[in-house]
Steps between C-alpha positions, in 0.01 A plus 500: 500500500825699533532525121270802491763712676756419231245570227429849637865598457532332161181670376634841601810439287289366210274807501798738498662311214176470299432877511134445412548218246294185551709211632452144371772312692782554747812304587606481863807332651433400862728336754408157632533618861177700458315167463265649239242268348474586129122457482450716809730767354299502176170529689640774724629695203161473330340635817731800549509585126120509459382827350845619391729476197608148602148360544495149354879490454659163564818439696801296396694408816853370517607361837861568601673254733714605795866405529594300807834431665543221753706627792620147587621360167510817283269356235315762297171432324179665384174450686137606495452385860522756783672256741677233292740235617837469329480242217858385578506460878131553599595780740231763563763769562490713186544856385247612239552779250252638246164355412330805652462726195181623332582659164269624225695388193273594210161636400312397188230733369174420319530469119299819442801694631767603252708216357818642654355475851380139498763404754706735708795311640595657829865525598577254776791711631300808608308373801351684792296359784131566556383435854184298560359309794682176411842664462673687220421454133794563269376669183699654218452864413299584812623822659605400850 
């Protein structure tokens, strides 16, 4: 279950952002090329978050497709497959771009926290990478 490696990096970012507040839910954008199974990610996050501020928090995952360019016919398209064939000419000769991100987008706190902190929307433009065994995790606001 490779999802646990991603969850370690995401949890680190969640804990920094939460600053001791109890977390109810998180939103994560993850590239399709990571081949993450949503249920496995949820279970992995529950495992790594046990005993901390995010214990019991649920995850809301959004899968991001990669962009592909066929080198033979110049067709561009989006894909969630790591080795797709071109939908126009069926060629397997493609260049893939994107679909490899892991971004913590938002954190939602438990209702007992102050009303102004129910959801902290994290800026998508201030990303830094966190290294883990499965590769880099791109998380906003994490000092790199």
